[in-house]
Backbone bond lengths (Angstrom), bond angles and torsions (degrees), N, CA, C in turn:
res aa  C-N    CA-C-N  psi(-1)  N-CA   C-N-CA  omega(-1)  CA-C   N-CA-C  phi
1 M - - - 1.423 - - 1.615 104.03 -
2 N 1.368 120.69 131.76 1.398 119.42 177.42 1.531 110.73 -91.99
3 L 1.265 121.23 148.26 1.520 129.40 172.70 1.497 107.43 -65.06
4 A 1.296 118.18 132.05 1.563 119.18 173.59 1.481 109.60 -76.14
5 V 1.222 117.01 140.61 1.508 129.54 173.12 1.471 109.63 -104.96
6 L 1.393 120.27 112.31 1.448 122.47 -177.54 1.492 111.91 -88.22
7 D 1.349 115.92 148.26 1.381 122.47 174.61 1.567 109.59 -70.88
8 S 1.253 118.30 137.88 1.493 118.20 -175.76 1.501 114.03 -73.47
9 D 1.344 118.24 -16.20 1.430 123.38 -173.39 1.558 113.59 -99.93
10 N 1.475 106.78 -40.65 1.452 113.30 178.59 1.496 110.68 -142.89
11 P 1.423 111.67 74.20 1.442 120.66 178.57 1.615 114.06 -58.99
12 T 1.263 115.31 139.23 1.419 119.80 173.64 1.572 107.28 -130.72
13 F 1.357 117.99 117.72 1.433 122.16 -166.76 1.682 107.38 -85.87
14 P 1.282 117.00 131.95 1.433 119.83 172.48 1.456 113.42 -63.69
15 H 1.227 123.22 175.19 1.450 125.09 171.28 1.519 117.46 -66.99
16 P 1.206 120.06 137.82 1.475 119.13 -176.96 1.506 116.30 -52.83
17 S 1.342 112.56 -31.92 1.489 117.22 -176.16 1.432 111.52 -66.41
18 T 1.313 122.96 -12.41 1.436 129.18 176.75 1.498 112.54 -86.07
19 A 1.360 123.81 4.88 1.403 129.15 175.82 1.482 111.27 -62.11
20 L 1.336 116.61 153.13 1.452 124.53 175.10 1.541 112.48 -67.59
21 Q 1.261 121.70 149.28 1.399 126.12 174.88 1.618 109.12 -88.98
22 D 1.367 113.94 -23.59 1.444 114.32 179.43 1.624 102.51 -143.02
23 P 1.296 118.81 116.56 1.486 127.46 -12.73 1.635 111.10 -65.91
24 D 1.274 110.44 141.90 1.398 118.00 -177.01 1.426 121.63 -58.30
25 G 1.381 113.74 113.19 1.494 118.22 -179.96 1.496 115.97 100.21
26 L 1.303 118.79 -13.32 1.562 120.99 -174.40 1.572 99.39 -66.79
27 L 1.297 114.42 128.25 1.389 128.76 -166.29 1.630 112.63 -114.85
28 A 1.450 110.54 -53.73 1.442 113.46 -174.04 1.551 107.40 -160.78
29 V 1.298 114.56 162.06 1.470 125.65 -176.93 1.503 105.58 -127.23
30 G 1.403 112.29 143.87 1.395 119.69 175.30 1.531 115.64 95.75
31 G 1.280 119.52 -155.10 1.552 119.94 -178.59 1.523 111.07 85.61
32 N 1.234 124.08 -145.01 1.417 127.78 -175.07 1.565 106.91 -160.32
33 L 1.266 113.63 165.00 1.497 119.99 177.76 1.575 114.99 -106.65
34 E 1.361 112.80 32.83 1.407 114.03 173.11 1.469 113.75 -69.72
35 P 1.484 122.63 150.44 1.352 123.14 -175.76 1.576 117.65 -50.75
36 E 1.262 117.24 -37.94 1.487 123.39 179.03 1.587 108.46 -64.85
37 T 1.376 116.03 -38.16 1.501 120.32 -178.75 1.522 109.31 -69.16
38 L 1.313 112.33 -46.48 1.614 118.16 179.90 1.498 111.23 -57.64
39 M 1.317 113.04 -49.81 1.490 114.72 178.17 1.469 117.77 -59.60
40 A 1.372 111.42 -43.40 1.538 116.86 178.98 1.550 106.63 -64.00
41 A 1.242 123.28 -29.90 1.525 124.16 178.14 1.458 107.81 -71.01
42 Y 1.409 119.11 -53.01 1.397 120.40 -175.94 1.535 116.60 -62.34
43 R 1.356 119.88 -35.39 1.297 128.66 173.15 1.507 112.83 -63.69
44 R 1.364 121.22 -18.02 1.353 127.29 174.68 1.557 117.53 -100.54
45 G 1.291 114.60 -4.94 1.557 124.01 179.85 1.501 105.13 87.55
46 I 1.287 124.39 29.93 1.382 125.95 -179.57 1.577 110.49 -117.83
47 F 1.320 120.20 141.58 1.526 121.69 178.34 1.578 106.25 -139.59
48 P 1.341 111.68 156.48 1.462 118.54 178.39 1.511 107.87 -85.22
49 W 1.288 117.24 153.45 1.545 121.30 178.20 1.459 104.15 -168.68
50 Y 1.413 114.10 114.63 1.462 115.83 178.92 1.533 103.33 -168.99
51 Q 1.377 114.36 173.99 1.444 117.72 179.49 1.575 111.42 -120.48
52 D 1.299 116.69 -179.18 1.457 115.70 -168.34 1.528 110.91 -64.97
53 E 1.407 119.16 -33.91 1.387 119.46 179.07 1.561 113.90 -82.29
54 D 1.258 117.41 0.88 1.553 121.82 177.13 1.435 112.48 -98.44
55 P 1.418 117.40 156.30 1.445 118.87 163.31 1.490 112.68 -71.54
56 L 1.244 118.65 170.10 1.472 126.73 -179.83 1.503 108.01 -63.15
57 L 1.264 121.20 108.99 1.505 127.63 -179.97 1.437 115.18 -111.09
58 W 1.383 116.69 136.79 1.369 123.77 -179.84 1.515 116.99 -119.78
59 W 1.386 115.52 138.69 1.555 117.33 -161.45 1.593 110.11 -133.22
60 S 1.372 109.87 145.17 1.511 116.69 170.86 1.513 105.76 -145.52
61 P 1.359 117.02 87.21 1.526 115.34 -175.52 1.582 117.55 -65.25
62 R 1.363 118.54 162.68 1.476 117.31 -174.78 1.380 109.53 -66.45
63 E 1.475 123.97 -28.90 1.421 126.93 179.33 1.491 106.06 -123.59
64 R 1.316 110.29 143.17 1.611 119.71 -177.33 1.536 103.48 -115.64
65 C 1.378 108.96 134.78 1.487 119.28 170.66 1.489 107.80 -89.23
66 V 1.468 116.92 121.58 1.332 130.28 -178.72 1.444 118.27 -130.19
67 I 1.342 120.52 147.20 1.565 121.37 164.72 1.411 111.25 -118.49
68 R 1.348 116.37 125.85 1.451 121.01 175.60 1.486 103.58 -85.08
69 P 1.334 117.03 139.17 1.550 120.83 175.93 1.396 115.55 -47.64
70 D 1.302 116.93 -42.04 1.534 115.85 -174.69 1.515 112.55 -85.72
71 H 1.355 114.95 0.16 1.490 117.98 178.87 1.499 112.43 -107.24
72 F 1.423 116.63 8.37 1.363 116.49 -174.70 1.608 116.54 -76.49
73 H 1.253 113.85 125.45 1.427 116.89 -173.18 1.519 110.01 -90.58
74 I 1.350 111.13 122.21 1.446 118.78 175.99 1.523 111.68 -103.25
75 S 1.191 121.54 119.14 1.495 126.73 179.29 1.564 109.35 -69.65
76 T 1.291 115.51 163.99 1.476 119.24 176.99 1.547 114.88 -57.75
77 S 1.372 110.90 -45.28 1.420 119.67 -177.55 1.530 110.40 -65.71
78 L 1.326 118.09 -42.34 1.431 121.30 -177.95 1.586 106.47 -71.05
79 R 1.329 118.91 -39.01 1.521 112.30 178.05 1.399 112.64 -66.02
80 R 1.412 119.92 -33.52 1.419 121.51 176.53 1.590 114.66 -58.87
81 Q 1.437 110.20 -37.86 1.468 115.12 -178.96 1.551 108.90 -71.17
82 L 1.320 115.87 -37.99 1.459 120.08 -178.62 1.562 109.03 -66.08
83 R 1.234 119.84 -40.83 1.499 120.83 178.81 1.587 114.04 -68.88
84 Q 1.395 111.73 -27.33 1.403 117.90 -175.76 1.582 104.73 -74.35
85 A 1.289 118.54 -29.80 1.529 127.93 178.68 1.620 106.74 52.73
86 R 1.421 114.08 44.24 1.444 116.42 173.75 1.546 114.72 -66.30
87 Y 1.370 111.80 -32.87 1.418 116.67 -171.86 1.604 108.12 -108.95
88 Q 1.436 111.97 141.23 1.490 116.56 -178.95 1.542 99.40 -90.70
89 V 1.464 105.61 141.93 1.521 115.54 175.35 1.412 107.09 -113.80
90 T 1.421 120.21 134.10 1.461 132.81 174.80 1.377 114.30 -125.29
91 S 1.321 117.85 175.64 1.469 122.05 171.02 1.499 109.15 -142.44
92 D 1.413 114.39 142.16 1.464 122.20 -176.58 1.389 115.52 52.89
93 K 1.378 125.94 25.99 1.432 128.16 176.06 1.465 110.54 -90.56
94 A 1.329 113.32 -18.47 1.613 114.69 -172.93 1.603 106.20 -156.24
95 F 1.361 114.69 52.19 1.486 111.73 -176.94 1.512 113.24 -62.51
96 F 1.246 119.20 -40.78 1.600 122.79 -173.22 1.631 99.07 -70.44
97 E 1.242 123.97 -39.72 1.503 115.02 174.46 1.440 119.45 -68.01
98 V 1.238 117.39 -24.72 1.487 120.69 -177.27 1.506 105.44 -80.88
99 I 1.407 121.52 -41.15 1.472 118.24 -178.50 1.496 108.92 -79.19
100 T 1.340 120.85 -19.02 1.377 119.00 170.37 1.460 114.33 -71.47
101 A 1.375 114.02 -40.04 1.512 117.28 -177.22 1.585 107.49 -68.31
102 C 1.351 118.51 -38.04 1.362 122.74 170.40 1.508 118.30 -54.09
103 A 1.293 115.69 -35.77 1.485 127.31 -178.78 1.510 111.57 -71.02
104 E 1.345 117.49 -16.13 1.594 116.55 -172.79 1.456 105.59 -72.31
105 P 1.364 109.77 139.09 1.529 120.72 178.75 1.590 112.28 -45.35
106 R 1.429 111.49 134.07 1.436 113.56 173.12 1.505 113.03 -96.36
107 G 1.204 114.37 -155.35 1.618 121.07 -176.09 1.513 111.91 -54.84
108 D 1.440 121.61 -38.09 1.391 118.63 175.76 1.477 116.13 -80.17
109 G 1.318 118.67 0.57 1.332 121.96 -178.80 1.560 124.49 79.52
110 G 1.309 107.15 2.36 1.512 116.24 -179.09 1.587 109.67 -122.29
111 T 1.493 109.20 172.32 1.387 117.34 -176.76 1.528 104.69 -151.43
112 W 1.376 115.60 147.62 1.433 117.42 173.14 1.572 110.71 -100.84
113 I 1.327 119.76 -4.38 1.418 128.18 177.48 1.481 106.63 -81.58
114 T 1.332 122.75 86.03 1.426 130.33 -174.12 1.526 104.02 -77.35
115 S 1.382 115.69 166.71 1.518 122.67 172.82 1.509 106.07 -63.71
116 E 1.485 121.99 -28.89 1.424 118.06 179.24 1.498 112.73 -71.48
117 M 1.361 112.07 -33.14 1.495 117.95 179.65 1.543 110.60 -70.34
118 I 1.331 114.42 -41.49 1.486 118.17 175.62 1.569 111.63 -56.83
119 D 1.221 113.24 -42.58 1.528 115.49 -178.12 1.529 109.05 -69.29
120 A 1.369 119.59 -41.45 1.308 123.46 -172.81 1.580 110.74 -70.51
121 Y 1.400 117.95 -43.32 1.488 113.32 172.44 1.461 117.04 -81.02
122 N 1.347 118.01 -10.44 1.493 115.12 168.01 1.569 111.86 -73.13
123 R 1.315 116.71 -31.08 1.470 127.89 174.34 1.669 109.17 -62.85
124 L 1.328 109.41 -45.69 1.485 120.23 179.19 1.571 109.58 -65.21
125 H 1.335 114.88 -37.04 1.481 118.62 173.53 1.511 113.18 -61.24
126 E 1.336 113.17 -46.42 1.472 120.69 -176.48 1.522 108.39 -63.31
127 C 1.369 118.02 -24.90 1.493 123.01 -178.00 1.654 108.64 -86.14
128 G 1.307 111.65 -0.28 1.514 116.02 -178.56 1.447 115.87 81.25
129 K 1.353 118.01 10.45 1.578 118.96 179.38 1.476 115.53 -100.09
130 A 1.364 120.30 -23.75 1.363 120.98 -177.47 1.591 109.39 -109.88
131 H 1.222 119.93 144.76 1.509 121.39 -164.84 1.513 109.03 -141.68
132 S 1.264 118.30 148.62 1.509 119.94 169.49 1.545 110.41 -124.71
133 V 1.388 111.62 162.29 1.412 119.50 171.29 1.573 102.65 -125.80
134 E 1.250 113.49 125.83 1.467 120.17 178.90 1.378 119.18 -110.12
135 V 1.323 124.55 147.55 1.541 129.80 -177.50 1.556 99.80 -119.54
136 W 1.345 109.87 128.70 1.515 115.03 -179.80 1.618 108.30 -127.86
137 D 1.388 106.25 144.61 1.445 116.48 169.99 1.523 108.95 -115.25
138 G 1.402 112.78 92.69 1.425 114.53 -161.80 1.454 115.19 70.26
139 D 1.434 114.42 -123.87 1.374 118.58 177.12 1.556 113.16 -99.40
140 Q 1.290 117.76 10.53 1.446 123.42 179.98 1.529 113.35 -102.13
141 L 1.374 113.22 125.95 1.509 120.13 178.84 1.487 106.57 -72.52
142 V 1.223 123.19 122.25 1.269 122.28 -177.29 1.584 120.69 -128.16
143 G 1.295 108.91 8.96 1.640 121.31 -177.42 1.495 106.08 -178.86
144 G 1.400 110.85 162.13 1.432 114.61 171.53 1.614 105.79 170.10
145 I 1.395 107.78 176.08 1.410 118.59 -179.03 1.590 103.42 -152.06
146 Y 1.392 117.49 142.66 1.426 117.22 169.26 1.562 105.78 -134.22
147 G 1.416 111.19 162.19 1.485 115.68 177.12 1.587 104.00 179.10
148 I 1.318 115.97 -159.91 1.545 124.87 -163.15 1.530 102.72 -125.86
149 H 1.307 111.81 128.37 1.483 120.07 177.49 1.538 108.49 -99.56
150 V 1.526 107.35 115.37 1.428 118.24 -175.53 1.526 105.26 -120.30
151 G 1.289 117.84 91.76 1.418 127.20 -179.23 1.581 112.59 48.01
152 G 1.297 118.01 -103.25 1.472 116.81 -175.52 1.529 111.88 -99.39
153 I 1.360 120.02 25.38 1.364 124.13 177.93 1.606 110.06 -143.33
154 F 1.324 115.57 134.65 1.386 120.74 167.24 1.357 118.99 -98.05
155 C 1.345 124.49 116.78 1.445 122.27 -173.99 1.601 106.04 -96.69
156 G 1.477 112.16 108.01 1.409 114.56 -173.95 1.475 105.15 -80.53
157 E 1.308 115.23 146.59 1.548 118.22 178.87 1.635 109.19 -112.30
158 S 1.165 118.17 -39.09 1.526 115.94 -179.80 1.515 107.69 -172.25
159 M 1.403 113.85 160.39 1.438 123.56 179.39 1.420 112.27 -144.37
160 F 1.290 115.79 163.20 1.532 119.08 179.00 1.461 110.36 -146.00
161 S 1.367 115.11 155.61 1.533 120.28 178.53 1.571 105.70 -129.88
162 K 1.235 116.20 145.53 1.404 123.39 172.45 1.457 112.74 -124.93
163 V 1.406 108.96 -8.48 1.530 111.91 172.13 1.681 103.34 -139.50
164 S 1.154 114.45 167.83 1.566 122.18 179.44 1.501 106.31 -48.70
165 N 1.398 115.10 124.54 1.469 123.38 171.19 1.582 109.90 65.81
166 G 1.329 115.33 18.39 1.540 109.51 179.69 1.466 118.23 -58.79
167 S 1.454 113.07 -46.49 1.506 113.87 -178.31 1.611 106.98 -72.30
168 K 1.368 118.49 -28.52 1.477 114.93 -178.05 1.571 110.58 -69.09
169 I 1.388 116.67 -29.75 1.437 113.11 174.27 1.413 115.16 -68.42
170 A 1.284 113.79 -35.21 1.622 119.85 174.29 1.524 105.08 -58.69
171 I 1.218 121.97 -53.23 1.461 124.51 -175.30 1.448 111.47 -60.62
172 A 1.298 119.34 -46.19 1.421 128.10 176.92 1.502 111.05 -50.34
173 H 1.261 116.89 -57.69 1.487 121.97 174.70 1.538 118.04 -62.06
174 L 1.343 111.87 -31.29 1.469 119.34 175.86 1.568 107.00 -70.01
175 L 1.260 119.31 -45.46 1.463 121.11 -174.15 1.508 110.98 -77.76
176 R 1.373 123.09 -25.26 1.353 120.17 168.29 1.463 117.00 -64.12
177 W 1.441 108.90 -44.95 1.506 116.36 177.07 1.629 109.45 -55.19
178 M 1.373 109.77 -46.88 1.461 114.37 -176.48 1.502 111.11 -61.78
179 N 1.323 116.88 -42.21 1.521 124.43 -178.20 1.590 106.40 -55.30
180 A 1.319 111.06 -49.21 1.607 119.37 -176.12 1.530 106.69 -62.70
181 E 1.240 117.19 -40.24 1.581 120.53 -177.07 1.408 114.84 -81.80
182 G 1.398 119.33 -12.66 1.512 121.96 178.66 1.491 107.63 87.38
183 L 1.232 127.06 19.09 1.501 125.84 174.72 1.458 103.88 -72.21
184 E 1.356 114.12 144.40 1.478 123.56 -172.74 1.454 115.88 -73.81
185 M 1.432 113.67 -52.03 1.351 114.18 -168.52 1.577 108.16 -160.03
186 L 1.375 118.47 164.29 1.369 125.92 173.59 1.549 108.26 -108.67
187 D 1.322 112.88 114.16 1.545 115.08 -177.18 1.486 104.89 -81.92
188 C 1.379 113.65 121.80 1.425 119.67 175.73 1.488 115.33 -104.43
189 Q 1.425 117.79 1.06 1.430 126.32 174.50 1.394 110.89 68.05
190 L 1.285 124.67 -82.19 1.429 126.94 -167.90 1.616 107.17 -115.44
191 T 1.256 115.73 140.74 1.548 118.80 -179.19 1.459 117.17 -77.49
192 N 1.216 115.93 161.05 1.493 120.85 169.57 1.503 113.27 -162.60
193 P 1.352 125.88 160.63 1.457 118.35 -176.26 1.575 113.43 -57.58
194 H 1.234 124.16 -23.48 1.444 124.40 -172.54 1.534 103.54 -78.01
195 L 1.362 119.13 -39.97 1.501 115.89 -178.93 1.567 106.64 -72.29
196 T 1.328 122.92 -34.59 1.414 127.22 -176.07 1.568 108.49 -62.00
197 S 1.295 114.00 -31.59 1.486 119.96 -177.58 1.531 108.11 -75.08
198 L 1.369 121.99 -16.66 1.329 128.99 -179.08 1.481 110.71 -89.84
199 G 1.299 121.82 -9.19 1.395 119.69 -173.70 1.506 118.18 102.85
200 S 1.338 117.15 14.70 1.422 119.31 -174.04 1.546 108.53 -73.73
201 E 1.317 120.99 160.86 1.339 125.19 174.09 1.706 110.19 -133.50
202 M 1.302 114.09 162.24 1.496 115.59 175.28 1.512 110.41 -99.54
203 M 1.355 116.28 133.01 1.365 123.66 -174.95 1.539 110.34 -118.08
204 P 1.384 121.53 121.07 1.501 119.64 173.12 1.466 111.96 -46.01
205 R 1.414 119.14 147.45 1.392 122.33 -177.56 1.611 113.60 -59.60
206 D 1.284 114.87 -38.63 1.379 118.38 -177.31 1.495 113.32 -66.35
207 K 1.299 113.15 -38.77 1.536 114.51 171.51 1.428 115.94 -69.75
208 F 1.414 119.10 -37.35 1.419 122.93 171.49 1.577 114.34 -57.68
209 L 1.290 115.48 -40.42 1.461 122.04 -178.97 1.525 107.11 -65.30
210 Q 1.325 115.97 -39.49 1.575 119.79 -173.36 1.417 105.04 -67.96
211 C 1.456 120.81 -41.74 1.433 125.72 179.16 1.558 110.90 -65.05
212 L 1.348 117.21 -37.22 1.367 121.61 179.57 1.566 109.39 -71.77
213 S 1.222 119.82 -36.62 1.450 117.54 -179.09 1.528 109.88 -66.97
214 A 1.292 117.75 -35.23 1.540 119.33 175.08 1.552 110.87 -70.54
215 A 1.381 111.49 -34.05 1.447 114.06 -177.28 1.548 110.70 -73.45
216 N 1.348 121.54 -25.93 1.376 122.67 177.87 1.532 113.32 -69.95
217 A 1.310 116.12 -15.92 1.410 125.38 178.42 1.471 113.55 -80.29
218 V 1.296 114.64 -20.73 1.509 121.19 -174.16 1.502 109.15 -79.16
219 Q 1.403 109.51 128.16 1.442 119.45 -177.55 1.452 108.31 -89.94
220 G 1.295 128.16 77.75 1.537 124.01 -175.41 1.576 102.99 -121.20
221 S 1.302 110.34 152.92 1.412 121.74 179.85 1.565 106.71 -111.08
222 W 1.295 121.47 162.65 1.513 128.27 179.03 1.581 104.26 -79.55
223 T 1.237 117.28 100.42 1.519 119.46 -176.27 1.617 112.78 -115.38
224 F 1.417 109.48 13.51 1.439 113.49 -179.26 1.376 113.90 -53.17
225 N 1.393 122.21 117.62 1.335 128.42 178.33 1.498 114.72 -152.19
226 D 1.434 112.29 56.29 1.433 117.17 -170.46 1.480 111.65 -64.29
227 Q 1.300 121.78 138.64 1.414 125.01 -179.45 1.563 111.26 -93.28
228 P 1.294 115.54 121.07 1.467 112.62 -179.44 1.513 114.47 -63.10
229 S 1.220 122.90 -24.16 1.362 121.30 -178.08 1.619 114.12 -80.81
230 R 1.229 113.14 -10.74 1.508 122.00 176.76 1.573 113.14 -62.27
231 P 1.318 122.48 115.49 1.521 122.67 -172.88 1.452 103.64 -58.94
232 W 1.385 112.44 151.95 1.461 118.72 169.88 1.515 104.02 -104.60
233 T 1.489 109.99 125.71 1.441 114.11 -175.57 1.590 104.86 -112.29
234 K 1.268 113.33 -140.53 1.489 117.20 176.10 1.513 115.56 -94.97
235 D 1.393 118.02 11.41 1.400 119.77 176.53 1.523 105.51 -70.53
């Protein structure tokens, strides 16, 4: 099966089922990162992932890592932190700062969130499609997550922590809001031990695309407005 090459001005994505098996999920190369292109990709279960030295690559793996809001695992230490309410949680107050923090090099010294990606998702945020959840210790940003809201699904892109459980606090508040609003799942794209510890599951691509198709029909707006004073119970 040949890799699809997208037109840079008018990219048209092939069906995700045509993605390569090796490397798993590689679907297409080329195109652009305009807001319309990114939203067309996410609505089809496709996401960009590449590094500075790579061309623009698009992916849809055979299995998708997702977290259902009612399956989120809250550890004892995390629940204690949530009940203490030491940190303030907001949304869309510092999108650029969150994505910039997510782009900082990790243990291997590299990052896939290039300056081009930061600019593209910042434009998507300005269009009201990309959102962030921030965790604050006073006026210091200590954790967060950003991603794309697609009807009944939130497509998480990346998260960061500067304190213990910083990103988990952001995810916990995000998933509590999603549960209250009836959103079906948090799309985490690729699995890792951190996500597994939070209660993630692997979903076959066909099933994920079925869920995504239904989610695209949901007419929901971004109303995240978590109140720091609201007590955290066993929900």
